[in-house]
PDB file of N, CA, C and O in Angstrom:
ATOM      1  N   MET A   1     -81.298 -74.518  52.599  1.00  0.00           N
ATOM      2  CA  MET A   1     -81.245 -75.863  52.054  1.00  0.00           C
ATOM      3  C   MET A   1     -80.975 -76.905  52.921  1.00  0.00           C
ATOM      4  O   MET A   1     -80.095 -76.761  53.770  1.00  0.00           O
ATOM      5  N   SER A   2     -81.620 -77.959  52.829  1.00  0.00           N
ATOM      6  CA  SER A   2     -81.543 -79.098  53.759  1.00  0.00           C
ATOM      7  C   SER A   2     -80.641 -80.237  52.948  1.00  0.00           C
ATOM      8  O   SER A   2     -80.806 -80.627  51.792  1.00  0.00           O
ATOM      9  N   ARG A   3     -79.717 -80.615  53.834  1.00  0.00           N
ATOM     10  CA  ARG A   3     -78.796 -81.658  53.471  1.00  0.00           C
ATOM     11  C   ARG A   3     -79.454 -83.101  53.431  1.00  0.00           C
ATOM     12  O   ARG A   3     -80.117 -83.458  54.405  1.00  0.00           O
ATOM     13  N   GLN A   4     -79.319 -83.825  52.496  1.00  0.00           N
ATOM     14  CA  GLN A   4     -79.978 -85.211  52.399  1.00  0.00           C
ATOM     15  C   GLN A   4     -79.148 -86.054  53.301  1.00  0.00           C
ATOM     16  O   GLN A   4     -77.918 -86.018  53.327  1.00  0.00           O
ATOM     17  N   GLU A   5     -79.968 -86.882  54.104  1.00  0.00           N
ATOM     18  CA  GLU A   5     -79.177 -87.786  54.843  1.00  0.00           C
ATOM     19  C   GLU A   5     -78.633 -89.000  54.176  1.00  0.00           C
ATOM     20  O   GLU A   5     -79.386 -89.546  53.369  1.00  0.00           O
ATOM     21  N   GLU A   6     -77.566 -89.470  54.354  1.00  0.00           N
ATOM     22  CA  GLU A   6     -76.914 -90.529  53.693  1.00  0.00           C
ATOM     23  C   GLU A   6     -77.279 -91.850  54.422  1.00  0.00           C
ATOM     24  O   GLU A   6     -77.088 -92.031  55.624  1.00  0.00           O
ATOM     25  N   VAL A   7     -77.791 -92.697  53.622  1.00  0.00           N
ATOM     26  CA  VAL A   7     -78.227 -93.935  54.406  1.00  0.00           C
ATOM     27  C   VAL A   7     -77.095 -94.898  54.106  1.00  0.00           C
ATOM     28  O   VAL A   7     -76.758 -95.004  52.927  1.00  0.00           O
ATOM     29  N   PRO A   8     -76.477 -95.603  55.015  1.00  0.00           N
ATOM     30  CA  PRO A   8     -75.387 -96.561  54.713  1.00  0.00           C
ATOM     31  C   PRO A   8     -75.992 -97.907  54.046  1.00  0.00           C
ATOM     32  O   PRO A   8     -77.010 -98.468  54.452  1.00  0.00           O
ATOM     33  N   GLN A   9     -75.247 -98.305  53.022  1.00  0.00           N
ATOM     34  CA  GLN A   9     -75.587 -99.410  52.226  1.00  0.00           C
ATOM     35  C   GLN A   9     -75.317-100.674  52.889  1.00  0.00           C
ATOM     36  O   GLN A   9     -74.381-100.694  53.687  1.00  0.00           O
ATOM     37  N   ALA A  10     -75.961-101.686  52.694  1.00  0.00           N
ATOM     38  CA  ALA A  10     -75.770-103.107  53.277  1.00  0.00           C
ATOM     39  C   ALA A  10     -74.436-103.594  52.525  1.00  0.00           C
ATOM     40  O   ALA A  10     -74.157-103.223  51.385  1.00  0.00           O
ATOM     41  N   ARG A  11     -73.704-104.398  53.228  1.00  0.00           N
ATOM     42  CA  ARG A  11     -72.503-105.017  52.667  1.00  0.00           C
ATOM     43  C   ARG A  11     -72.612-105.689  51.438  1.00  0.00           C
ATOM     44  O   ARG A  11     -71.773-105.557  50.547  1.00  0.00           O
ATOM     45  N   ALA A  12     -73.684-106.458  51.344  1.00  0.00           N
ATOM     46  CA  ALA A  12     -74.094-107.159  50.293  1.00  0.00           C
ATOM     47  C   ALA A  12     -74.338-106.244  49.055  1.00  0.00           C
ATOM     48  O   ALA A  12     -73.978-106.584  47.927  1.00  0.00           O
ATOM     49  N   ASP A  13     -74.906-105.184  49.295  1.00  0.00           N
ATOM     50  CA  ASP A  13     -75.094-104.127  48.008  1.00  0.00           C
ATOM     51  C   ASP A  13     -73.697-103.811  47.481  1.00  0.00           C
ATOM     52  O   ASP A  13     -73.427-103.885  46.282  1.00  0.00           O
ATOM     53  N   LEU A  14     -72.741-103.424  48.502  1.00  0.00           N
ATOM     54  CA  LEU A  14     -71.319-102.882  48.146  1.00  0.00           C
ATOM     55  C   LEU A  14     -70.608-103.950  47.192  1.00  0.00           C
ATOM     56  O   LEU A  14     -69.987-103.577  46.196  1.00  0.00           O
ATOM     57  N   ASP A  15     -70.740-105.411  47.574  1.00  0.00           N
ATOM     58  CA  ASP A  15     -69.942-106.316  46.855  1.00  0.00           C
ATOM     59  C   ASP A  15     -70.437-106.768  45.768  1.00  0.00           C
ATOM     60  O   ASP A  15     -69.722-107.537  45.126  1.00  0.00           O
ATOM     61  N   GLU A  16     -71.673-106.463  45.286  1.00  0.00           N
ATOM     62  CA  GLU A  16     -72.378-106.956  44.223  1.00  0.00           C
ATOM     63  C   GLU A  16     -71.661-106.555  42.849  1.00  0.00           C
ATOM     64  O   GLU A  16     -71.489-107.422  41.993  1.00  0.00           O
ATOM     65  N   PRO A  17     -71.258-105.279  42.649  1.00  0.00           N
ATOM     66  CA  PRO A  17     -70.640-105.065  41.364  1.00  0.00           C
ATOM     67  C   PRO A  17     -69.332-105.967  41.051  1.00  0.00           C
ATOM     68  O   PRO A  17     -68.954-106.150  39.893  1.00  0.00           O
ATOM     69  N   PHE A  18     -68.760-106.443  42.024  1.00  0.00           N
ATOM     70  CA  PHE A  18     -67.444-107.143  41.810  1.00  0.00           C
ATOM     71  C   PHE A  18     -67.679-108.642  41.575  1.00  0.00           C
ATOM     72  O   PHE A  18     -66.725-109.371  41.305  1.00  0.00           O
ATOM     73  N   GLY A  19     -68.705-109.030  41.656  1.00  0.00           N
ATOM     74  CA  GLY A  19     -69.169-110.351  41.430  1.00  0.00           C
ATOM     75  C   GLY A  19     -68.853-111.369  42.616  1.00  0.00           C
ATOM     76  O   GLY A  19     -68.605-110.903  43.728  1.00  0.00           O
ATOM     77  N   PRO A  20     -68.855-112.573  42.436  1.00  0.00           N
ATOM     78  CA  PRO A  20     -68.530-113.633  43.502  1.00  0.00           C
ATOM     79  C   PRO A  20     -67.207-113.683  43.722  1.00  0.00           C
ATOM     80  O   PRO A  20     -66.384-113.314  42.886  1.00  0.00           O
ATOM     81  N   PRO A  21     -66.900-114.169  44.925  1.00  0.00           N
ATOM     82  CA  PRO A  21     -65.440-114.338  45.294  1.00  0.00           C
ATOM     83  C   PRO A  21     -64.670-115.421  44.371  1.00  0.00           C
ATOM     84  O   PRO A  21     -65.319-116.330  43.854  1.00  0.00           O
ATOM     85  N   PRO A  22     -63.424-115.319  44.195  1.00  0.00           N
ATOM     86  CA  PRO A  22     -62.812-116.142  43.233  1.00  0.00           C
ATOM     87  C   PRO A  22     -62.733-117.597  43.705  1.00  0.00           C
ATOM     88  O   PRO A  22     -62.637-117.873  44.901  1.00  0.00           O
ATOM     89  N   SER A  23     -62.773-118.474  42.788  1.00  0.00           N
ATOM     90  CA  SER A  23     -62.690-119.888  43.108  1.00  0.00           C
ATOM     91  C   SER A  23     -61.246-120.145  43.483  1.00  0.00           C
ATOM     92  O   SER A  23     -60.304-119.424  43.154  1.00  0.00           O
ATOM     93  N   ALA A  24     -61.165-121.400  44.304  1.00  0.00           N
ATOM     94  CA  ALA A  24     -59.776-121.950  44.637  1.00  0.00           C
ATOM     95  C   ALA A  24     -59.881-123.428  44.251  1.00  0.00           C
ATOM     96  O   ALA A  24     -60.918-124.067  44.433  1.00  0.00           O
ATOM     97  N   TYR A  25     -58.782-123.945  43.715  1.00  0.00           N
ATOM     98  CA  TYR A  25     -58.665-125.317  43.098  1.00  0.00           C
ATOM     99  C   TYR A  25     -57.535-125.986  43.891  1.00  0.00           C
ATOM    100  O   TYR A  25     -56.496-125.409  44.209  1.00  0.00           O
ATOM    101  N   PRO A  26     -57.848-127.300  44.187  1.00  0.00           N
ATOM    102  CA  PRO A  26     -56.728-128.092  44.930  1.00  0.00           C
ATOM    103  C   PRO A  26     -55.607-128.466  44.095  1.00  0.00           C
ATOM    104  O   PRO A  26     -55.753-129.062  43.028  1.00  0.00           O
ATOM    105  N   TYR A  27     -54.361-128.080  44.627  1.00  0.00           N
ATOM    106  CA  TYR A  27     -53.104-128.554  43.897  1.00  0.00           C
ATOM    107  C   TYR A  27     -52.249-129.208  45.092  1.00  0.00           C
ATOM    108  O   TYR A  27     -52.302-128.913  46.286  1.00  0.00           O
ATOM    109  N   ARG A  28     -51.482-130.131  44.485  1.00  0.00           N
ATOM    110  CA  ARG A  28     -50.647-130.938  45.254  1.00  0.00           C
ATOM    111  C   ARG A  28     -49.241-131.105  44.575  1.00  0.00           C
ATOM    112  O   ARG A  28     -49.108-131.322  43.371  1.00  0.00           O
ATOM    113  N   CYS A  29     -48.222-130.984  45.454  1.00  0.00           N
ATOM    114  CA  CYS A  29     -46.851-131.208  44.809  1.00  0.00           C
ATOM    115  C   CYS A  29     -46.372-132.709  44.900  1.00  0.00           C
ATOM    116  O   CYS A  29     -46.375-133.283  45.989  1.00  0.00           O
ATOM    117  N   PRO A  30     -46.005-133.274  43.864  1.00  0.00           N
ATOM    118  CA  PRO A  30     -45.638-134.707  43.947  1.00  0.00           C
ATOM    119  C   PRO A  30     -44.217-134.862  44.496  1.00  0.00           C
ATOM    120  O   PRO A  30     -43.894-135.966  44.934  1.00  0.00           O
ATOM    121  N   VAL A  31     -43.373-133.887  44.508  1.00  0.00           N
ATOM    122  CA  VAL A  31     -42.051-133.783  45.040  1.00  0.00           C
ATOM    123  C   VAL A  31     -42.009-133.908  46.490  1.00  0.00           C
ATOM    124  O   VAL A  31     -41.431-134.862  47.011  1.00  0.00           O
ATOM    125  N   CYS A  32     -42.634-132.929  47.228  1.00  0.00           N
ATOM    126  CA  CYS A  32     -42.605-132.541  48.608  1.00  0.00           C
ATOM    127  C   CYS A  32     -43.812-133.029  49.370  1.00  0.00           C
ATOM    128  O   CYS A  32     -43.741-133.314  50.566  1.00  0.00           O
ATOM    129  N   GLY A  33     -45.012-133.128  48.607  1.00  0.00           N
ATOM    130  CA  GLY A  33     -46.249-133.482  49.257  1.00  0.00           C
ATOM    131  C   GLY A  33     -47.104-132.328  49.664  1.00  0.00           C
ATOM    132  O   GLY A  33     -48.214-132.528  50.156  1.00  0.00           O
ATOM    133  N   THR A  34     -46.606-131.070  49.469  1.00  0.00           N
ATOM    134  CA  THR A  34     -47.439-129.890  49.889  1.00  0.00           C
ATOM    135  C   THR A  34     -48.710-129.824  49.157  1.00  0.00           C
ATOM    136  O   THR A  34     -48.746-129.908  47.929  1.00  0.00           O
ATOM    137  N   ALA A  35     -49.870-129.658  49.969  1.00  0.00           N
ATOM    138  CA  ALA A  35     -51.071-129.340  49.292  1.00  0.00           C
ATOM    139  C   ALA A  35     -51.688-127.978  49.600  1.00  0.00           C
ATOM    140  O   ALA A  35     -51.605-127.515  50.738  1.00  0.00           O
ATOM    141  N   LEU A  36     -52.261-127.373  48.684  1.00  0.00           N
ATOM    142  CA  LEU A  36     -52.857-126.128  48.827  1.00  0.00           C
ATOM    143  C   LEU A  36     -54.075-125.796  47.830  1.00  0.00           C
ATOM    144  O   LEU A  36     -54.200-126.297  46.712  1.00  0.00           O
ATOM    145  N   LEU A  37     -54.923-124.897  48.403  1.00  0.00           N
ATOM    146  CA  LEU A  37     -56.031-124.406  47.425  1.00  0.00           C
ATOM    147  C   LEU A  37     -55.477-123.232  46.667  1.00  0.00           C
ATOM    148  O   LEU A  37     -55.029-122.326  47.369  1.00  0.00           O
ATOM    149  N   VAL A  38     -55.430-123.092  45.464  1.00  0.00           N
ATOM    150  CA  VAL A  38     -54.909-122.114  44.588  1.00  0.00           C
ATOM    151  C   VAL A  38     -55.800-121.308  43.930  1.00  0.00           C
ATOM    152  O   VAL A  38     -56.585-121.820  43.133  1.00  0.00           O
ATOM    153  N   ASN A  39     -55.804-120.033  44.151  1.00  0.00           N
ATOM    154  CA  ASN A  39     -56.697-119.009  43.586  1.00  0.00           C
ATOM    155  C   ASN A  39     -56.659-119.022  42.116  1.00  0.00           C
ATOM    156  O   ASN A  39     -55.634-119.250  41.473  1.00  0.00           O
ATOM    157  N   GLU A  40     -57.841-118.763  41.593  1.00  0.00           N
ATOM    158  CA  GLU A  40     -58.004-118.951  40.189  1.00  0.00           C
ATOM    159  C   GLU A  40     -57.354-117.791  39.536  1.00  0.00           C
ATOM    160  O   GLU A  40     -57.201-117.944  38.324  1.00  0.00           O
ATOM    161  N   ALA A  41     -56.907-116.605  40.056  1.00  0.00           N
ATOM    162  CA  ALA A  41     -56.246-115.623  39.427  1.00  0.00           C
ATOM    163  C   ALA A  41     -54.720-116.065  39.211  1.00  0.00           C
ATOM    164  O   ALA A  41     -54.095-115.683  38.222  1.00  0.00           O
ATOM    165  N   ILE A  42     -54.217-116.803  40.088  1.00  0.00           N
ATOM    166  CA  ILE A  42     -52.831-117.508  39.959  1.00  0.00           C
ATOM    167  C   ILE A  42     -52.887-118.476  38.811  1.00  0.00           C
ATOM    168  O   ILE A  42     -51.929-118.557  38.043  1.00  0.00           O
ATOM    169  N   ILE A  43     -53.926-119.187  38.661  1.00  0.00           N
ATOM    170  CA  ILE A  43     -53.999-120.263  37.584  1.00  0.00           C
ATOM    171  C   ILE A  43     -54.119-119.344  36.160  1.00  0.00           C
ATOM    172  O   ILE A  43     -53.473-119.649  35.157  1.00  0.00           O
ATOM    173  N   ASP A  44     -54.898-118.350  36.204  1.00  0.00           N
ATOM    174  CA  ASP A  44     -55.027-117.577  35.078  1.00  0.00           C
ATOM    175  C   ASP A  44     -53.814-117.044  34.549  1.00  0.00           C
ATOM    176  O   ASP A  44     -53.628-116.888  33.342  1.00  0.00           O
ATOM    177  N   VAL A  45     -52.846-116.716  35.592  1.00  0.00           N
ATOM    178  CA  VAL A  45     -51.496-116.162  35.170  1.00  0.00           C
ATOM    179  C   VAL A  45     -50.720-117.266  34.631  1.00  0.00           C
ATOM    180  O   VAL A  45     -50.001-117.071  33.651  1.00  0.00           O
ATOM    181  N   GLY A  46     -50.808-118.514  35.232  1.00  0.00           N
ATOM    182  CA  GLY A  46     -50.090-119.799  34.655  1.00  0.00           C
ATOM    183  C   GLY A  46     -50.552-120.086  33.175  1.00  0.00           C
ATOM    184  O   GLY A  46     -49.773-120.513  32.323  1.00  0.00           O
ATOM    185  N   ILE A  47     -51.731-119.849  32.965  1.00  0.00           N
ATOM    186  CA  ILE A  47     -52.307-120.182  31.544  1.00  0.00           C
ATOM    187  C   ILE A  47     -51.816-119.094  30.680  1.00  0.00           C
ATOM    188  O   ILE A  47     -51.451-119.380  29.539  1.00  0.00           O
ATOM    189  N   GLY A  48     -51.770-117.905  31.092  1.00  0.00           N
ATOM    190  CA  GLY A  48     -51.067-116.770  30.121  1.00  0.00           C
ATOM    191  C   GLY A  48     -49.635-117.025  29.991  1.00  0.00           C
ATOM    192  O   GLY A  48     -49.128-116.850  28.883  1.00  0.00           O
ATOM    193  N   MET A  49     -48.916-117.413  30.965  1.00  0.00           N
ATOM    194  CA  MET A  49     -47.516-117.700  30.675  1.00  0.00           C
ATOM    195  C   MET A  49     -47.308-118.858  29.763  1.00  0.00           C
ATOM    196  O   MET A  49     -46.547-118.771  28.799  1.00  0.00           O
ATOM    197  N   ALA A  50     -47.988-119.970  30.057  1.00  0.00           N
ATOM    198  CA  ALA A  50     -47.973-121.161  29.092  1.00  0.00           C
ATOM    199  C   ALA A  50     -48.405-120.759  27.718  1.00  0.00           C
ATOM    200  O   ALA A  50     -47.783-121.192  26.748  1.00  0.00           O
ATOM    201  N   THR A  51     -49.319-120.045  27.585  1.00  0.00           N
ATOM    202  CA  THR A  51     -49.825-119.621  26.162  1.00  0.00           C
ATOM    203  C   THR A  51     -48.668-118.683  25.655  1.00  0.00           C
ATOM    204  O   THR A  51     -48.394-118.836  24.465  1.00  0.00           O
ATOM    205  N   PHE A  52     -48.084-117.929  26.204  1.00  0.00           N
ATOM    206  CA  PHE A  52     -47.000-117.055  25.738  1.00  0.00           C
ATOM    207  C   PHE A  52     -45.760-117.907  25.375  1.00  0.00           C
ATOM    208  O   PHE A  52     -45.006-117.505  24.489  1.00  0.00           O
ATOM    209  N   GLN A  53     -45.534-119.006  25.991  1.00  0.00           N
ATOM    210  CA  GLN A  53     -44.462-119.887  25.550  1.00  0.00           C
ATOM    211  C   GLN A  53     -44.940-121.047  24.723  1.00  0.00           C
ATOM    212  O   GLN A  53     -44.211-122.022  24.541  1.00  0.00           O
ATOM    213  N   ASN A  54     -46.063-120.967  24.253  1.00  0.00           N
ATOM    214  CA  ASN A  54     -46.704-122.079  23.262  1.00  0.00           C
ATOM    215  C   ASN A  54     -46.612-123.320  24.049  1.00  0.00           C
ATOM    216  O   ASN A  54     -46.165-124.288  23.433  1.00  0.00           O
ATOM    217  N   GLU A  55     -46.942-123.498  25.289  1.00  0.00           N
ATOM    218  CA  GLU A  55     -46.900-124.799  25.967  1.00  0.00           C
ATOM    219  C   GLU A  55     -48.172-124.921  26.569  1.00  0.00           C
ATOM    220  O   GLU A  55     -48.263-125.770  27.456  1.00  0.00           O
ATOM    221  N   TYR A  56     -49.308-124.171  26.242  1.00  0.00           N
ATOM    222  CA  TYR A  56     -50.527-124.422  26.975  1.00  0.00           C
ATOM    223  C   TYR A  56     -51.423-125.268  25.883  1.00  0.00           C
ATOM    224  O   TYR A  56     -51.467-125.027  24.677  1.00  0.00           O
ATOM    225  N   TYR A  57     -52.094-126.267  26.546  1.00  0.00           N
ATOM    226  CA  TYR A  57     -53.040-127.016  25.766  1.00  0.00           C
ATOM    227  C   TYR A  57     -54.489-126.977  26.390  1.00  0.00           C
ATOM    228  O   TYR A  57     -54.714-127.424  27.514  1.00  0.00           O
ATOM    229  N   PRO A  58     -55.456-126.413  25.584  1.00  0.00           N
ATOM    230  CA  PRO A  58     -56.793-126.093  26.198  1.00  0.00           C
ATOM    231  C   PRO A  58     -57.322-127.221  26.999  1.00  0.00           C
ATOM    232  O   PRO A  58     -57.136-128.364  26.584  1.00  0.00           O
ATOM    233  N   GLY A  59     -57.934-127.026  28.055  1.00  0.00           N
ATOM    234  CA  GLY A  59     -58.417-128.097  28.928  1.00  0.00           C
ATOM    235  C   GLY A  59     -57.508-128.550  30.123  1.00  0.00           C
ATOM    236  O   GLY A  59     -57.910-129.183  31.100  1.00  0.00           O
ATOM    237  N   CYS A  60     -56.274-128.147  29.907  1.00  0.00           N
ATOM    238  CA  CYS A  60     -55.210-128.667  30.884  1.00  0.00           C
ATOM    239  C   CYS A  60     -54.948-127.475  32.001  1.00  0.00           C
ATOM    240  O   CYS A  60     -54.801-126.289  31.705  1.00  0.00           O
ATOM    241  N   MET A  61     -54.921-127.954  33.195  1.00  0.00           N
ATOM    242  CA  MET A  61     -54.551-126.901  34.240  1.00  0.00           C
ATOM    243  C   MET A  61     -53.112-126.799  34.328  1.00  0.00           C
ATOM    244  O   MET A  61     -52.396-127.799  34.293  1.00  0.00           O
ATOM    245  N   PRO A  62     -52.598-125.447  34.460  1.00  0.00           N
ATOM    246  CA  PRO A  62     -51.033-125.377  34.511  1.00  0.00           C
ATOM    247  C   PRO A  62     -50.463-125.702  35.829  1.00  0.00           C
ATOM    248  O   PRO A  62     -51.129-125.605  36.860  1.00  0.00           O
ATOM    249  N   LYS A  63     -49.374-126.043  35.808  1.00  0.00           N
ATOM    250  CA  LYS A  63     -48.414-126.249  36.877  1.00  0.00           C
ATOM    251  C   LYS A  63     -48.056-125.000  37.667  1.00  0.00           C
ATOM    252  O   LYS A  63     -47.754-124.024  36.979  1.00  0.00           O
ATOM    253  N   VAL A  64     -48.036-124.866  38.882  1.00  0.00           N
ATOM    254  CA  VAL A  64     -47.853-123.477  39.625  1.00  0.00           C
ATOM    255  C   VAL A  64     -46.676-123.876  40.606  1.00  0.00           C
ATOM    256  O   VAL A  64     -46.457-125.035  40.960  1.00  0.00           O
ATOM    257  N   GLY A  65     -45.960-122.788  40.992  1.00  0.00           N
ATOM    258  CA  GLY A  65     -44.919-122.942  41.851  1.00  0.00           C
ATOM    259  C   GLY A  65     -45.346-123.315  43.378  1.00  0.00           C
ATOM    260  O   GLY A  65     -46.339-122.903  43.978  1.00  0.00           O
ATOM    261  N   CYS A  66     -44.275-124.259  43.882  1.00  0.00           N
ATOM    262  CA  CYS A  66     -44.618-124.766  45.103  1.00  0.00           C
ATOM    263  C   CYS A  66     -43.691-124.244  46.154  1.00  0.00           C
ATOM    264  O   CYS A  66     -42.469-124.397  46.144  1.00  0.00           O
ATOM    265  N   PRO A  67     -44.470-123.538  47.170  1.00  0.00           N
ATOM    266  CA  PRO A  67     -43.728-122.966  48.291  1.00  0.00           C
ATOM    267  C   PRO A  67     -42.827-124.018  49.048  1.00  0.00           C
ATOM    268  O   PRO A  67     -41.906-123.582  49.738  1.00  0.00           O
ATOM    269  N   GLY A  68     -43.012-125.207  48.970  1.00  0.00           N
ATOM    270  CA  GLY A  68     -42.284-126.119  49.765  1.00  0.00           C
ATOM    271  C   GLY A  68     -40.975-126.451  49.195  1.00  0.00           C
ATOM    272  O   GLY A  68     -39.981-126.467  49.921  1.00  0.00           O
ATOM    273  N   CYS A  69     -40.904-126.729  47.881  1.00  0.00           N
ATOM    274  CA  CYS A  69     -39.719-127.130  47.263  1.00  0.00           C
ATOM    275  C   CYS A  69     -39.078-125.989  46.153  1.00  0.00           C
ATOM    276  O   CYS A  69     -38.057-126.105  45.475  1.00  0.00           O
ATOM    277  N   HIS A  70     -39.937-124.974  46.207  1.00  0.00           N
ATOM    278  CA  HIS A  70     -39.474-123.880  45.296  1.00  0.00           C
ATOM    279  C   HIS A  70     -39.374-124.191  43.893  1.00  0.00           C
ATOM    280  O   HIS A  70     -38.507-123.600  43.249  1.00  0.00           O
ATOM    281  N   GLY A  71     -40.172-125.080  43.279  1.00  0.00           N
ATOM    282  CA  GLY A  71     -40.192-125.434  41.764  1.00  0.00           C
ATOM    283  C   GLY A  71     -41.496-125.300  41.289  1.00  0.00           C
ATOM    284  O   GLY A  71     -42.435-125.240  42.083  1.00  0.00           O
ATOM    285  N   ASP A  72     -41.686-125.238  39.871  1.00  0.00           N
ATOM    286  CA  ASP A  72     -43.009-125.247  39.477  1.00  0.00           C
ATOM    287  C   ASP A  72     -43.577-126.698  39.196  1.00  0.00           C
ATOM    288  O   ASP A  72     -43.799-127.203  38.096  1.00  0.00           O
ATOM    289  N   THR A  73     -43.757-127.243  40.445  1.00  0.00           N
ATOM    290  CA  THR A  73     -44.197-128.765  40.406  1.00  0.00           C
ATOM    291  C   THR A  73     -45.592-129.007  40.851  1.00  0.00           C
ATOM    292  O   THR A  73     -46.105-130.110  40.665  1.00  0.00           O
ATOM    293  N   MET A  74     -46.265-127.994  41.453  1.00  0.00           N
ATOM    294  CA  MET A  74     -47.574-128.377  41.958  1.00  0.00           C
ATOM    295  C   MET A  74     -48.639-128.617  40.829  1.00  0.00           C
ATOM    296  O   MET A  74     -48.774-127.807  39.912  1.00  0.00           O
ATOM    297  N   GLU A  75     -49.368-129.728  40.929  1.00  0.00           N
ATOM    298  CA  GLU A  75     -50.257-130.159  39.890  1.00  0.00           C
ATOM    299  C   GLU A  75     -51.689-130.144  40.469  1.00  0.00           C
ATOM    300  O   GLU A  75     -51.956-130.338  41.655  1.00  0.00           O
ATOM    301  N   TYR A  76     -52.531-129.904  39.537  1.00  0.00           N
ATOM    302  CA  TYR A  76     -53.995-129.898  39.979  1.00  0.00           C
ATOM    303  C   TYR A  76     -54.377-131.339  40.330  1.00  0.00           C
ATOM    304  O   TYR A  76     -53.924-132.304  39.715  1.00  0.00           O
ATOM    305  N   VAL A  77     -55.224-131.432  41.339  1.00  0.00           N
ATOM    306  CA  VAL A  77     -55.882-132.632  41.824  1.00  0.00           C
ATOM    307  C   VAL A  77     -57.264-132.653  41.565  1.00  0.00           C
ATOM    308  O   VAL A  77     -57.977-131.776  42.053  1.00  0.00           O
ATOM    309  N   GLU A  78     -57.785-133.644  40.779  1.00  0.00           N
ATOM    310  CA  GLU A  78     -59.280-133.474  40.380  1.00  0.00           C
ATOM    311  C   GLU A  78     -60.009-134.152  41.624  1.00  0.00           C
ATOM    312  O   GLU A  78     -59.856-135.329  41.950  1.00  0.00           O
ATOM    313  N   GLN A  79     -60.771-133.286  42.227  1.00  0.00           N
ATOM    314  CA  GLN A  79     -61.646-133.822  43.476  1.00  0.00           C
ATOM    315  C   GLN A  79     -62.543-132.532  43.738  1.00  0.00           C
ATOM    316  O   GLN A  79     -62.219-131.413  43.339  1.00  0.00           O
ATOM    317  N   ASP A  80     -63.712-132.809  44.456  1.00  0.00           N
ATOM    318  CA  ASP A  80     -64.594-131.657  44.656  1.00  0.00           C
ATOM    319  C   ASP A  80     -63.803-130.768  45.770  1.00  0.00           C
ATOM    320  O   ASP A  80     -62.966-131.250  46.532  1.00  0.00           O
ATOM    321  N   GLU A  81     -64.183-129.433  45.751  1.00  0.00           N
ATOM    322  CA  GLU A  81     -63.560-128.480  46.729  1.00  0.00           C
ATOM    323  C   GLU A  81     -63.771-128.907  48.232  1.00  0.00           C
ATOM    324  O   GLU A  81     -62.850-128.780  49.039  1.00  0.00           O
ATOM    325  N   GLU A  82     -64.938-129.390  48.576  1.00  0.00           N
ATOM    326  CA  GLU A  82     -65.222-129.703  50.073  1.00  0.00           C
ATOM    327  C   GLU A  82     -64.305-130.689  50.507  1.00  0.00           C
ATOM    328  O   GLU A  82     -63.733-130.540  51.587  1.00  0.00           O
ATOM    329  N   SER A  83     -64.084-131.739  49.753  1.00  0.00           N
ATOM    330  CA  SER A  83     -63.072-132.842  50.336  1.00  0.00           C
ATOM    331  C   SER A  83     -61.563-132.122  50.351  1.00  0.00           C
ATOM    332  O   SER A  83     -60.770-132.301  51.275  1.00  0.00           O
ATOM    333  N   ALA A  84     -61.339-131.442  49.411  1.00  0.00           N
ATOM    334  CA  ALA A  84     -59.871-130.705  49.394  1.00  0.00           C
ATOM    335  C   ALA A  84     -59.828-129.745  50.634  1.00  0.00           C
ATOM    336  O   ALA A  84     -58.791-129.688  51.295  1.00  0.00           O
ATOM    337  N   ARG A  85     -60.839-129.045  50.947  1.00  0.00           N
ATOM    338  CA  ARG A  85     -60.790-128.300  52.169  1.00  0.00           C
ATOM    339  C   ARG A  85     -60.555-129.128  53.422  1.00  0.00           C
ATOM    340  O   ARG A  85     -59.658-128.890  54.231  1.00  0.00           O
ATOM    341  N   ARG A  86     -61.416-130.101  53.513  1.00  0.00           N
ATOM    342  CA  ARG A  86     -61.163-131.169  54.670  1.00  0.00           C
ATOM    343  C   ARG A  86     -59.734-131.773  54.733  1.00  0.00           C
ATOM    344  O   ARG A  86     -59.118-131.857  55.795  1.00  0.00           O
ATOM    345  N   ALA A  87     -59.288-132.148  53.658  1.00  0.00           N
ATOM    346  CA  ALA A  87     -57.776-132.653  53.578  1.00  0.00           C
ATOM    347  C   ALA A  87     -56.899-131.729  54.107  1.00  0.00           C
ATOM    348  O   ALA A  87     -55.987-132.102  54.845  1.00  0.00           O
ATOM    349  N   LEU A  88     -57.097-130.320  53.760  1.00  0.00           N
ATOM    350  CA  LEU A  88     -56.062-129.262  54.144  1.00  0.00           C
ATOM    351  C   LEU A  88     -56.303-128.852  55.543  1.00  0.00           C
ATOM    352  O   LEU A  88     -55.452-128.107  56.028  1.00  0.00           O
ATOM    353  N   ILE A  89     -57.256-129.181  56.246  1.00  0.00           N
ATOM    354  CA  ILE A  89     -57.535-128.771  57.612  1.00  0.00           C
ATOM    355  C   ILE A  89     -56.780-129.590  58.598  1.00  0.00           C
ATOM    356  O   ILE A  89     -56.903-129.372  59.803  1.00  0.00           O
TER     357      ILE A  89
END
């Protein structure tokens, strides 16, 4: 019996089942001025927590925790992602 040779798959083929990388959204803390790009998974958790506490309003982005002042004070900043990345560099 001959063993079939395994052909390595391209990296793009391996990543395809998982979909595109997650999006990041610009957030800024009005208290200490910290600015970050926040992963959409963290935002989804914030929406879930606000929904559980009956504090979520559809269309609103939740506040998330700030690593600078340790409070739930970071708010979504409406701007395109490219200018947000330039501002954080």
